[in-house]
ZAMARGU-4260 file (C-alpha; in steps of 0.2 Angstrom, whole numbers, plus 5000, padded with zeros to 4 digits):
<rodrens>
0) 5738/5552/5578 | 5740/5562/5594 | 5732/5553/5609 | 5722/5569/5614 | 5713/5568/5597
5) 5710/5550/5599 | 5702/5553/5616 | 5691/5567/5608 | 5685/5555/5595 | 5682/5541/5607
10) 5671/5553/5617 | 5661/5557/5601 | 5659/5539/5597 | 5654/5534/5614 | 5641/5548/5617
15) 5633/5547/5599 | 5632/5528/5601 | 5624/5530/5618 | 5611/5543/5612 | 5606/5533/5596
20) 5611/5515/5600 | 5594/5509/5606 | 5584/5517/5592 | 5596/5510/5580 | 5594/5493/5587
25) 5576/5494/5584 | 5579/5501/5566 | 5592/5487/5562 | 5582/5472/5569 | 5566/5477/5561
30) 5575/5482/5545 | 5583/5464/5544 | 5566/5457/5545 | 5559/5469/5531 | 5571/5462/5519
35) 5559/5447/5519 | 5543/5457/5521 | 5535/5448/5507 | 5537/5431/5514 | 5531/5437/5531
40) 5515/5444/5522 | 5513/5427/5513 | 5514/5418/5530 | 5501/5429/5538 | 5489/5431/5524
45) 5473/5421/5525 | 5468/5409/5511 | 5459/5419/5496 | 5454/5416/5478 | 5470/5423/5472
50) 5474/5431/5455 | 5473/5415/5446 | 5454/5414/5449 | 5452/5427/5435 | 5461/5422/5419
55) 5471/5437/5412 | 5461/5437/5396 | 5445/5441/5406 | 5454/5455/5415 | 5447/5469/5403
60) 5429/5464/5408 | 5433/5464/5426 | 5441/5481/5425 | 5426/5488/5415 | 5413/5482/5427
65) 5423/5488/5442 | 5426/5506/5435 | 5407/5507/5431 | 5402/5502/5449 | 5416/5510/5458
70) 5422/5526/5450 | 5433/5529/5465 | 5444/5514/5460 | 5449/5524/5444 | 5462/5534/5454
75) 5473/5520/5458 | 5470/5501/5456 | 5481/5486/5453 | 5480/5471/5442 | 5490/5457/5449
80) 5499/5445/5437 | 5507/5433/5449 | 5498/5421/5461 | 5504/5421/5479 | 5497/5420/5497
85) 5497/5439/5500 | 5488/5442/5483 | 5469/5440/5487 | 5462/5443/5470 | 5466/5448/5452
90) 5461/5466/5455 | 5463/5477/5471 | 5463/5495/5476 | 5462/5505/5492 | 5454/5521/5497
95) 5462/5532/5510 | 5454/5545/5521 | 5457/5563/5515 | 5470/5567/5529 | 5478/5550/5530
100) 5497/5549/5528 | 5502/5540/5512 | 5514/5529/5522 | 5501/5522/5534 | 5494/5507/5525
105) 5482/5503/5540 | 5473/5519/5537 | 5465/5514/5521 | 5450/5503/5516 | 5456/5489/5505
110) 5445/5481/5491 | 5446/5466/5479 | 5436/5462/5464 | 5434/5445/5455 | 5422/5438/5443
115) 5408/5426/5447 | 5403/5411/5437 | 5390/5421/5427 | 5404/5434/5422 | 5398/5448/5434
120) 5410/5457/5445 | 5410/5454/5464 | 5418/5467/5475 | 5423/5463/5493 | 5431/5473/5506
125) 5448/5465/5511 | 5458/5464/5526 | 5476/5461/5520 | 5490/5456/5532 | 5498/5471/5540
130) 5513/5463/5549 | 5526/5467/5536 | 5520/5485/5534 | 5520/5487/5553 | 5538/5480/5555
135) 5543/5492/5541 | 5536/5507/5550 | 5546/5502/5565 | 5562/5501/5554 | 5558/5518/5546
140) 5555/5528/5562 | 5566/5519/5574 | 5552/5511/5584 | 5540/5526/5585 | 5522/5521/5582
145) 5517/5531/5566 | 5526/5534/5550 | 5524/5553/5550 | 5535/5567/5544 | 5540/5572/5562
150) 5545/5554/5566 | 5555/5552/5550 | 5564/5568/5555 | 5568/5560/5572 | 5575/5545/5562
155) 5585/5557/5551 | 5593/5565/5567 | 5597/5547/5574 | 5605/5543/5557 | 5616/5558/5558
160) 5622/5553/5575 | 5625/5536/5568 | 5636/5543/5555 | 5646/5552/5568 | 5648/5537/5578
165) 5654/5527/5563 | 5667/5540/5558 | 5673/5543/5575 | 5674/5524/5579 | 5685/5522/5564
170) 5697/5536/5569 | 5698/5528/5587 | 5702/5511/5580 | 5715/5517/5567 | 5730/5518/5578
175) 5728/5499/5583 | 5719/5493/5567 | 5733/5482/5560 | 5736/5474/5577 | 5718/5472/5583
180) 5708/5470/5567 | 5708/5451/5568 | 5711/5449/5586 | 5697/5440/5595 | 5704/5436/5612
185) 5693/5422/5620 | 5696/5419/5638 | 5691/5425/5656 | 5691/5443/5651 | 5674/5444/5643
190) 5674/5463/5641 | 5690/5461/5631 | 5682/5448/5620 | 5666/5458/5618 | 5677/5474/5613
195) 5687/5463/5600 | 5671/5456/5593 | 5663/5474/5592 | 5678/5481/5583 | 5679/5467/5570
200) 5660/5467/5566 | 5661/5486/5565 | 5675/5487/5553 | 5670/5472/5542 | 5652/5479/5540
205) 5658/5497/5539 | 5653/5500/5520 | 5636/5493/5524 | 5634/5504/5539 | 5640/5520/5529
210) 5627/5516/5515 | 5613/5513/5528 | 5618/5529/5538 | 5619/5541/5523 | 5604/5534/5514
215) 5593/5535/5530 | 5597/5554/5531 | 5592/5557/5513 | 5576/5546/5515 | 5571/5556/5531
220) 5573/5573/5523 | 5569/5569/5505 | 5553/5579/5504 | 5563/5595/5509 | 5577/5590/5497
225) 5565/5587/5482 | 5557/5604/5486 | 5573/5613/5486 | 5578/5604/5470 | 5561/5609/5462
230) 5563/5627/5466 | 5581/5629/5462 | 5583/5619/5446 | 5565/5614/5439 | 5555/5630/5442
235) 5541/5621/5451 | 5539/5608/5437 | 5545/5593/5446 | 5530/5594/5458 | 5518/5595/5444
240) 5526/5580/5435 | 5524/5569/5451 | 5506/5575/5453 | 5502/5568/5436 | 5506/5551/5443
245) 5490/5548/5452 | 5493/5559/5468 | 5485/5575/5462 | 5470/5581/5452 | 5470/5577/5433
250) 5472/5592/5421 | 5456/5599/5413 | 5451/5589/5397 | 5438/5576/5391 | 5437/5560/5401
255) 5443/5545/5393 | 5432/5530/5390 | 5438/5514/5399 | 5430/5504/5385 | 5445/5509/5374
260) 5458/5503/5386 | 5471/5491/5378 | 5470/5473/5385 | 5483/5470/5399 | 5491/5456/5387
265) 5494/5470/5374 | 5502/5481/5387 | 5513/5467/5393 | 5518/5463/5375 | 5524/5481/5373
270) 5534/5481/5389 | 5542/5464/5384 | 5547/5471/5367 | 5556/5486/5376 | 5565/5475/5389
275) 5564/5456/5387 | 5573/5452/5404 | 5560/5462/5414 | 5548/5451/5423 | 5531/5460/5427
280) 5521/5456/5442 | 5508/5470/5443 | 5500/5483/5432 | 5496/5499/5442 | 5482/5509/5434
285) 5483/5528/5438 | 5469/5541/5434 | 5462/5528/5422 | 5448/5540/5416 | 5458/5556/5415
290) 5467/5564/5401 | 5484/5559/5409 | 5480/5541/5412 | 5495/5530/5414 | 5499/5512/5419
295) 5514/5508/5429 | 5520/5490/5424 | 5529/5484/5440 | 5542/5470/5441 | 5560/5465/5442
300) 5575/5461/5431 | 5587/5448/5438 | 5601/5456/5429 | 5599/5474/5435 | 5596/5483/5451
305) 5578/5489/5456 | 5576/5508/5459 | 5563/5505/5473 | 5559/5492/5486 | 5544/5486/5476
310) 5555/5484/5461 | 5555/5495/5445 | 5542/5500/5433 | 5539/5507/5415 | 5525/5520/5413
315) 5514/5516/5398 | 5498/5525/5391 | 5484/5512/5393 | 5474/5518/5378 | 5487/5519/5364
320) 5502/5508/5372 | 5514/5523/5370 | 5529/5522/5382 | 5527/5537/5393 | 5543/5534/5404
325) 5556/5521/5406 | 5566/5531/5419 | 5562/5518/5432 | 5564/5503/5422 | 5578/5491/5428
330) 5592/5489/5416 | 5585/5504/5405 | 5590/5519/5415 | 5602/5532/5410 | 5617/5536/5421
335) 5609/5549/5432 | 5594/5539/5436 | 5605/5523/5439 | 5615/5533/5451 | 5600/5539/5461
340) 5592/5521/5460 | 5608/5514/5466 | 5605/5522/5483 | 5588/5514/5485 | 5595/5497/5479
345) 5609/5498/5491 | 5597/5502/5505 | 5583/5490/5501 | 5594/5475/5494 | 5585/5476/5478
350) 5599/5469/5468 | 5608/5452/5467 | 5593/5441/5471 | 5591/5430/5486 | 5610/5429/5491
355) 5611/5448/5493 | 5594/5447/5503 | 5601/5435/5515 | 5618/5444/5517 | 5608/5460/5521
360) 5597/5450/5534 | 5613/5444/5543 | 5621/5461/5542 | 5606/5469/5549 | 5606/5457/5564
365) 5624/5460/5566 | 5621/5479/5566 | 5608/5477/5580 | 5621/5467/5590 | 5634/5480/5587
370) 5623/5494/5595 | 5618/5482/5609 | 5636/5477/5613 | 5642/5495/5612 | 5630/5500/5626
375) 5636/5485/5636 | 5654/5489/5634 | 5651/5507/5640 | 5641/5500/5655 | 5655/5487/5660
380) 5669/5501/5658 | 5660/5511/5672 | 5656/5498/5684 | 5662/5499/5702 | 5674/5485/5706
385) 5674/5475/5723 | 5689/5477/5734 | 5703/5465/5732 | 5700/5457/5749 | 5684/5450/5743
390) 5673/5462/5753 | 5654/5466/5749 | 5650/5469/5731 | 5648/5488/5729 | 5632/5496/5723
395) 5633/5502/5705 | 5631/5520/5700 | 5613/5524/5697 | 5616/5530/5679 | 5625/5514/5675
400) 5611/5504/5682 | 5598/5514/5673 | 5606/5513/5656 | 5609/5494/5658 | 5590/5492/5662
405) 5585/5503/5647 | 5597/5494/5635 | 5590/5477/5640 | 5572/5482/5641 | 5572/5492/5625
410) 5582/5480/5614 | 5575/5463/5621 | 5558/5471/5623 | 5558/5475/5604 | 5564/5457/5599
415) 5550/5450/5610 | 5537/5462/5604 | 5541/5459/5585 | 5539/5440/5587 | 5523/5443/5597
420) 5515/5454/5584 | 5520/5442/5570 | 5510/5428/5579 | 5496/5440/5582 | 5494/5444/5564
425) 5488/5426/5561 | 5478/5423/5577 | 5469/5440/5575 | 5466/5440/5557 | 5447/5441/5554
430) 5444/5443/5572 | 5447/5462/5574 | 5441/5476/5563 | 5458/5485/5562 | 5472/5473/5561
435) 5485/5486/5559 | 5480/5495/5575 | 5481/5478/5584 | 5499/5475/5578 | 5503/5491/5587
440) 5494/5486/5603 | 5502/5469/5604 | 5520/5476/5600 | 5519/5490/5612 | 5511/5480/5626
445) 5525/5468/5625 | 5538/5481/5622 | 5534/5492/5637 | 5531/5477/5648 | 5549/5472/5644
450) 5555/5489/5648 | 5546/5490/5664 | 5552/5473/5669 | 5570/5478/5666 | 5568/5493/5677
455) 5559/5483/5690 | 5570/5468/5691 | 5587/5475/5685 | 5596/5472/5669 | 5604/5456/5675
460) 5589/5446/5680 | 5578/5454/5667 | 5590/5449/5653 | 5587/5431/5656 | 5568/5433/5657
465) 5566/5443/5642 | 5577/5432/5631 | 5566/5417/5637 | 5551/5428/5632 | 5558/5432/5615
470) 5562/5414/5612 | 5544/5408/5617 | 5536/5421/5606 | 5547/5417/5591 | 5544/5398/5594
475) 5525/5402/5593 | 5528/5407/5574 | 5531/5389/5568 | 5520/5382/5582 | 5505/5392/5575
480) 5508/5384/5558 | 5509/5367/5566 | 5493/5369/5575 | 5485/5375/5559 | 5490/5358/5551
485) 5485/5348/5566 | 5469/5356/5571 | 5460/5365/5556 | 5445/5368/5567 | 5455/5382/5576
490) 5452/5393/5560 | 5470/5395/5557 | 5479/5391/5541 | 5496/5385/5535 | 5503/5389/5518
495) 5515/5376/5510 | 5525/5388/5499 | 5544/5389/5501 | 5542/5407/5506 | 5530/5403/5521
500) 5540/5387/5526 | 5555/5398/5526 | 5547/5410/5539 | 5544/5395/5550 | 5562/5388/5548
505) 5570/5405/5551 | 5559/5408/5567 | 5563/5391/5574 | 5582/5395/5572 | 5579/5412/5579
510) 5570/5405/5594 | 5584/5392/5597 | 5597/5406/5597 | 5587/5417/5610 | 5586/5401/5621
515) 5604/5398/5620 | 5608/5416/5624 | 5596/5415/5639 | 5606/5400/5645 | 5623/5408/5643
520) 5617/5424/5652 | 5610/5414/5666 | 5627/5406/5668 | 5635/5423/5668 | 5624/5428/5682
525) 5628/5413/5692 | 5646/5412/5689 | 5652/5429/5685 | 5660/5442/5696 | 5648/5449/5709
530) 5653/5467/5706 | 5648/5466/5688 | 5633/5476/5682 | 5627/5459/5675 | 5627/5451/5692
535) 5611/5452/5702 | 5621/5459/5717 | 5626/5474/5705 | 5607/5479/5705 | 5603/5476/5722
540) 5601/5488/5736 | 5617/5490/5747 | 5610/5479/5761 | 5604/5465/5749 | 5621/5466/5739
545) 5631/5464/5756 | 5620/5449/5760 | 5623/5441/5743 | 5642/5443/5743 | 5647/5430/5756
550) 5636/5417/5747 | 5645/5421/5730 | 5662/5421/5738 | 5659/5404/5745
</rodrens>
């Protein structure tokens, strides 16, 4: 390939990476954690009665009493089948404000229902853990505070730039791919080593990144895509079909009597007959009293991919047991639906079980490092070098210093903020009225503090401080569990399930990694070249840099 073409693609790769790198760091770091969103929710959820408090055979009586006393629940409620820390009761539902965004879980009021000893239903307002949902929002809108259409469009633009960066990066590396693919030159030239590692990680994980980039663009603009598809191919019928699934008004007709509902056990038997390998975990009742009432039986099939992050479902009529649709039932989809579902499964890691989830978790963290290291390589390649005679360290260019500070502040501020808001989810539970809002307050307070500190102290010094802060906040996750075990009077709690203990173990390992990175960065500051952007002298004023130079030279 001609060298001038390579230079053009290198410029495209550099600037698309610079423009989108910090946003993508947040998306990938938060995305890696959302792979285990359920364990996070289980760790943060307070003790509750749980689904097991009401036997499944008593569920019809519970449903009938709830619908009689709370008609608003008929629009959308869930009957939970599995006991877990984040499932507060057998039956739950939520009510959103009329203008609330469907993706904003914190904007809804949540309710649970259980049966008293005398058989009467008790309804309580619940405050479920919001930490998993909040981190998912960070992932979906690249760090912006609300999951709205405009913010998702911003994410789509970032994902498009990300795609360009991937393609141009491959083109740049092609001429030396065979020679440099497995080259990792460890030595005094740290920039060369970082570039080798950046290239190897990028090429090895390229299929993963291409899937993430392309599916993210589709997810960002899917409403517009569905609208065009509806108008061009379905004559407007697609929207009406989705409206019947609980989002719109029911068509005119006589209301249906909840007393005639089939028992949940009967519905589950019909589903098992259809797909024996499907393991249900919840029944979602939609428009229960309307002529188009339907129950979505949600669950997973270990031998098949799941079409959504929450799994797959089969739609069944709750009054006669008729299968309404199996288009989203794992293992029972036709070719067209399987193709579409494969995009969701490839993005959400809803196939292959736990090994694939851990692989996505590690690939997500590696992706975050890829964007962080890309910015650092750009910064190092544009630093001003000291004279060969050992003179004073030069003052670095302002744009280099500002980008270095922004990279450190945004990336490490995100890491520290995420750990802080996970900890806050347990300490603030039951203490504040709107836990979802407090997750935002805590995260953005730490995040912007990190950004401000990086600009105030410079990237070099701030990188050590922020890595230590990230380590401390991350250590607070298992420490909170330990305090709950040792001092129950604090009002905290500690779950003993493998999922919750896994959160503590992973956080402990993460804290140790951040601490090790802080120590390595501190050594780099103390022993590295004085003309590096990552030297304190590189961020000092000219007079201060000149004063530091003789000390370092000695």
